[in-house]
C-alpha positions as CSV (number, residue, x, y, z in Angstrom):
1,M,41.4,11.2,-9.2
2,D,39.4,13.7,-11.3
3,S,38.8,16.8,-9.2
4,K,35.9,18.1,-11.3
5,C,32.4,17.8,-9.9
6,Y,28.9,18.9,-10.7
7,I,26.0,19.7,-8.4
8,G,22.3,19.0,-9.0
9,I,19.6,20.4,-6.7
10,D,15.9,19.3,-7.0
11,I,13.7,21.6,-4.9
12,G,10.2,20.4,-4.4
13,S,7.4,21.6,-2.2
14,I,7.8,18.7,0.2
15,S,11.4,17.6,-0.2
16,T,14.7,19.0,-1.4
17,K,17.3,16.7,-3.0
18,G,20.9,17.3,-3.8
19,V,23.7,15.3,-5.4
20,V,27.3,15.8,-6.4
21,I,28.5,13.8,-9.4
22,D,31.9,13.2,-10.9
23,S,32.8,13.3,-14.6
24,N,31.4,9.8,-15.1
25,N,28.0,10.6,-13.6
26,N,28.7,8.7,-10.4
27,I,27.0,10.1,-7.3
28,I,29.8,10.9,-4.8
29,A,27.6,12.8,-2.3
30,S,23.8,13.1,-1.8
31,K,21.2,14.5,0.6
32,Y,17.5,14.3,0.9
33,L,15.5,16.4,3.4
34,W,12.2,18.1,3.9
35,T,11.7,21.5,2.4
36,E,9.5,22.6,5.3
37,G,8.1,25.6,3.4
38,S,11.6,27.3,3.0
39,P,13.4,26.2,-0.2
40,I,16.3,28.6,0.6
41,N,17.0,27.2,4.1
42,A,16.5,23.6,2.8
43,T,19.0,24.3,0.0
44,K,21.5,25.8,2.5
45,N,21.2,22.6,4.6
46,V,21.6,20.3,1.5
47,V,24.7,22.2,0.3
48,S,26.2,22.1,3.8
49,S,25.7,18.4,4.0
50,L,27.2,17.8,0.6
51,K,30.2,19.9,1.5
52,E,30.7,17.8,4.7
53,Q,30.5,14.5,2.8
54,L,33.0,15.8,0.2
55,D,35.4,17.1,2.9
56,N,35.4,13.7,4.7
57,K,36.2,12.0,1.4
58,N,38.7,14.7,0.4
59,I,37.3,14.8,-3.1
60,C,35.7,17.4,-5.5
61,K,38.0,20.4,-5.3
62,D,36.4,22.3,-8.2
63,V,32.8,22.8,-9.2
64,Y,32.2,22.9,-13.0
65,G,28.4,22.7,-13.1
66,I,25.4,23.6,-11.0
67,G,21.9,22.7,-12.1
68,T,18.6,23.2,-10.4
69,T,15.2,21.7,-11.1
70,G,11.8,21.4,-9.3
71,S,9.2,23.9,-8.3
72,A,11.6,26.4,-6.8
73,R,14.3,25.9,-9.5
74,N,14.4,29.5,-10.6
75,L,14.8,30.9,-7.1
76,I,17.5,28.4,-6.1
77,G,19.2,28.7,-9.4
78,T,19.6,32.4,-8.7
79,I,21.0,32.1,-5.2
80,L,23.4,29.3,-6.3
81,N,24.4,31.1,-9.5
82,A,23.6,27.9,-11.4
83,N,24.7,27.5,-14.9
84,L,21.6,25.6,-15.7
85,V,17.9,25.7,-14.7
86,K,15.7,23.0,-16.1
87,N,12.2,21.6,-15.9
88,E,11.5,18.4,-14.0
89,I,10.4,16.3,-17.0
90,T,13.8,16.7,-18.7
91,A,15.8,16.3,-15.5
92,H,14.0,13.1,-14.5
93,A,14.3,11.7,-18.0
94,I,18.1,12.4,-18.3
95,G,18.8,11.0,-14.8
96,T,16.9,7.8,-15.5
97,L,18.4,7.3,-19.0
98,S,21.9,7.6,-17.5
99,R,21.3,4.4,-15.7
100,Y,18.6,2.7,-17.8
101,P,19.1,3.6,-21.5
102,D,16.3,1.2,-22.5
103,T,13.7,3.1,-20.4
104,K,10.3,3.6,-22.1
105,T,8.1,4.7,-19.2
106,I,8.9,6.7,-16.1
107,L,6.3,6.7,-13.3
108,E,7.1,9.5,-10.8
109,I,5.2,10.3,-7.6
110,G,6.5,13.0,-5.3
111,G,5.2,14.8,-2.3
112,Q,2.7,17.1,-4.0
113,D,2.6,16.1,-7.7
114,S,3.1,13.2,-10.0
115,K,4.4,12.7,-13.5
116,L,4.2,10.2,-16.3
117,I,7.0,10.4,-18.9
118,I,6.9,8.4,-22.1
119,I,10.3,7.8,-23.8
120,R,11.0,6.2,-27.2
121,N,14.5,5.7,-28.5
122,G,16.0,7.8,-25.7
123,V,13.8,10.8,-26.4
124,V,10.8,12.2,-24.4
125,V,7.8,11.9,-26.7
126,D,5.0,12.5,-24.3
127,Y,4.3,13.3,-20.6
128,A,1.5,14.2,-18.2
129,M,1.6,15.9,-14.9
130,N,-0.9,16.1,-12.0
131,T,-0.4,19.2,-9.9
132,L,-4.0,19.9,-8.9
133,C,-4.9,17.2,-6.5
134,A,-2.8,15.5,-3.8
135,A,-4.9,12.3,-3.7
136,G,-2.3,10.3,-5.5
137,T,0.8,11.7,-4.0
138,G,3.2,11.4,-1.0
139,A,1.3,14.0,0.9
140,F,-1.8,11.9,0.7
141,L,0.1,8.8,1.9
142,S,1.7,10.8,4.8
143,S,-1.6,12.2,6.0
144,Q,-3.3,8.8,5.9
145,A,-0.4,7.1,7.8
146,K,-0.7,9.8,10.5
147,R,-4.4,9.3,10.7
148,L,-3.9,5.5,11.2
149,G,-1.1,6.1,13.7
150,I,1.6,4.5,11.5
151,E,5.1,5.7,10.6
152,I,5.2,6.6,7.0
153,E,8.3,4.4,6.5
154,Q,6.3,1.3,7.7
155,L,3.3,1.8,5.4
156,G,4.6,-0.3,2.5
157,K,5.6,-3.3,4.7
158,I,2.2,-3.3,6.4
159,A,0.5,-3.2,3.0
160,L,2.3,-6.3,1.9
161,S,0.9,-8.3,4.8
162,S,-2.7,-7.8,3.6
163,K,-4.5,-10.6,1.9
164,N,-7.6,-8.6,1.0
165,P,-7.0,-4.9,0.3
166,T,-9.8,-2.6,1.2
167,K,-11.4,-0.6,-1.7
168,I,-10.8,3.0,-1.0
169,A,-12.3,5.8,-3.1
170,A,-9.2,8.0,-3.8
171,R,-10.3,10.2,-6.6
172,C,-10.4,13.0,-4.0
173,T,-8.5,13.5,-0.8
174,V,-11.6,14.5,1.2
175,F,-13.6,11.5,-0.1
176,A,-10.7,9.1,0.5
177,E,-10.3,10.2,4.1
178,S,-14.1,9.9,4.7
179,D,-14.1,6.4,3.1
180,L,-11.1,5.4,5.1
181,V,-12.8,6.3,8.4
182,H,-15.9,4.5,7.4
183,K,-14.0,1.3,6.4
184,A,-12.2,1.3,9.8
185,Q,-15.5,1.8,11.6
186,I,-17.1,-1.2,10.0
187,G,-14.3,-3.5,10.9
188,H,-11.7,-3.6,8.1
189,S,-8.3,-4.4,9.4
190,K,-5.5,-1.8,9.4
191,E,-3.4,-4.0,7.1
192,D,-6.2,-4.2,4.5
193,I,-6.9,-0.5,4.8
194,V,-3.2,0.4,4.3
195,A,-3.0,-2.0,1.3
196,G,-6.2,-0.4,-0.1
197,I,-4.6,3.1,0.3
198,C,-1.6,2.0,-1.7
199,K,-3.8,0.5,-4.4
200,A,-5.9,3.6,-4.5
201,V,-2.8,5.8,-5.1
202,V,-1.9,3.6,-8.1
203,N,-5.5,3.6,-9.5
204,N,-5.7,7.4,-9.1
205,Y,-2.3,7.8,-10.9
206,L,-3.3,5.5,-13.8
207,N,-6.8,7.0,-14.2
208,N,-5.5,10.6,-14.2
209,L,-2.2,10.4,-16.0
210,A,-2.1,7.2,-18.1
211,K,-5.4,7.5,-20.0
212,G,-4.7,7.1,-23.7
213,K,-1.0,6.6,-23.2
214,S,0.9,3.4,-23.9
215,I,2.9,2.2,-20.9
216,E,5.6,0.0,-22.3
217,D,8.6,-1.9,-20.8
218,K,11.0,-0.9,-19.4
219,V,9.0,0.8,-16.6
220,I,10.9,2.8,-14.0
221,F,9.2,4.0,-10.8
222,Q,10.8,7.0,-9.0
223,G,10.2,9.8,-6.6
224,G,9.8,9.6,-2.8
225,V,6.8,7.3,-3.1
226,S,8.8,4.7,-5.0
227,K,10.4,3.8,-1.6
228,N,6.9,2.5,-0.5
229,V,7.0,-1.2,-1.4
230,G,3.2,-1.4,-1.1
231,V,2.8,1.1,-3.9
232,V,5.4,-0.7,-6.0
233,E,3.6,-4.0,-5.7
234,A,0.3,-2.3,-6.5
235,F,1.8,-0.9,-9.7
236,K,3.1,-4.3,-10.7
237,K,-0.3,-5.9,-10.3
238,A,-2.2,-3.0,-12.0
239,L,0.2,-2.9,-15.0
240,N,1.0,-6.7,-15.1
241,K,4.6,-5.7,-15.7
242,E,7.9,-5.6,-13.9
243,V,8.4,-2.2,-12.3
244,Y,12.0,-1.2,-11.5
245,V,13.1,1.0,-8.6
246,D,16.6,2.3,-8.5
247,K,18.4,2.6,-5.2
248,D,18.6,6.4,-5.9
249,S,15.1,6.6,-7.2
250,H,14.4,9.6,-5.0
251,L,17.4,11.5,-6.4
252,M,16.8,11.1,-10.2
253,G,15.8,14.7,-10.8
254,A,18.9,16.0,-9.0
255,L,21.1,13.5,-10.9
256,G,19.6,14.5,-14.2
257,V,20.1,18.2,-13.7
258,A,23.6,17.6,-12.5
259,I,24.4,15.7,-15.7
260,L,22.8,18.5,-17.8
261,S,24.9,21.1,-16.0
262,K,28.0,19.2,-16.9
263,N,26.9,18.8,-20.6
264,I,26.2,22.4,-21.0
265,N,29.6,23.5,-19.9
266,K,31.2,23.1,-23.3
267,N,34.2,25.3,-22.5
268,G,35.0,23.3,-19.4
269,N,35.3,26.5,-17.3
270,K,35.3,26.2,-13.5
271,L,32.4,28.0,-11.8
272,N,32.8,30.6,-9.1
273,F,31.0,28.6,-6.4
274,D,31.5,28.5,-2.6
275,F,29.9,25.7,-0.6
276,N,29.9,28.0,2.5
277,I,26.5,29.6,1.8
278,K,24.9,28.8,5.2
279,D,25.8,32.1,6.7
280,I,24.8,34.2,3.7
281,D,21.5,36.1,4.2
282,F,19.1,35.5,1.3
283,K,15.7,37.2,1.4
284,T,12.8,37.4,-1.0
285,I,10.4,40.3,-0.9
286,G,7.3,40.5,-3.1
287,T,6.2,43.7,-4.8
288,E,3.7,44.7,-7.5
289,C,5.1,46.3,-10.6
290,K,3.2,49.4,-11.8
291,G,5.1,49.7,-15.1
292,C,2.1,48.6,-17.2
293,P,-1.5,47.4,-16.8
294,N,-0.3,43.8,-16.1
295,N,0.5,44.8,-12.5
296,C,2.8,41.7,-12.3
297,E,3.8,40.3,-8.9
298,I,7.5,40.6,-8.7
299,V,9.7,38.6,-6.4
300,N,12.9,40.5,-5.4
301,I,15.8,38.4,-4.3
302,Y,18.4,39.9,-1.9
303,K,21.8,38.5,-1.0
304,D,23.2,40.1,2.2
305,G,20.9,43.1,1.6
306,K,21.8,43.5,-2.1
307,L,19.3,43.0,-4.8
308,I,20.6,40.3,-7.1
309,D,17.6,39.3,-9.2
310,K,13.9,39.8,-9.9
311,M,11.4,37.2,-11.0
312,G,7.7,37.2,-12.1
313,G,7.6,40.0,-14.6
314,R,6.1,39.5,-18.0
315,C,8.2,42.2,-19.6
316,D,11.6,43.9,-19.0
317,K,10.0,46.6,-16.8
318,G,9.2,44.3,-14.0
319,N,12.4,42.3,-14.1
320,Q,14.9,45.1,-14.6
321,I,17.4,45.3,-11.7
322,T,18.2,48.8,-10.4
323,K,21.1,49.6,-8.2
324,I,20.5,50.0,-4.5
325,S,22.4,52.7,-2.7
């Protein structure tokens, strides 16, 4: 068995995902958990879980690639000493194309943002992102489920039982919540309201991201929200197309960046990586650089009290590392 393996970590504001793949891009270990406001702790827990899975299977003796993506990709890339840090658009596209080479459209909805990626002949030709409003994201679905007293995992199944989805104004989270309360007060059933929420998420996504863009087959839906069957069905009806959801749809960003970390290691050199990072003390301390009029906000990253990196500077003055006595 090939002992080489490659790690991909996708660190989002809501969830952190990790995978380990072999040389054939097969996922041999994976973990999905909530970030809970601490990407460093979340990453430690993900890596520990991946290690435990690999130890139980007695596979993956050597790490030859580590890639990070997501909103905290630079920070986590530093603490893991990754050989690749890549944006989410590229990571999601590569992960998806590794399983569906004929993909033309990727719909992705995560916890706090959403993406639309247009692919032609295996190349990303256009994309759109929505990072300003949570109305069409997993955070919106989660808050509405809580308001209705429903487990988020049950939201999709309940939506499918509706025969007449309630029309919910979801262009804004505040308006949506107000409209939801009003519809409940005038007698709309919980099933219809839930179906209406799923439909509103889809309408919000298409109105914000898909305007002027050609959504062509094959359409792949991914991200945490793709596990909601109510939203999947709403996309199918709105697009009048088949919408495919992979069993690892929530891991595609991590898969993609793991593949990229493998591809970039042209020399085939083993990385100096230790899975036992849980007991290492990583800290970040923010400072303001006074080196020039920009006054950049600098994030200092410490490993067991030693400064290992700086981020945030617009010039070398802010990011230059000085030795600590």
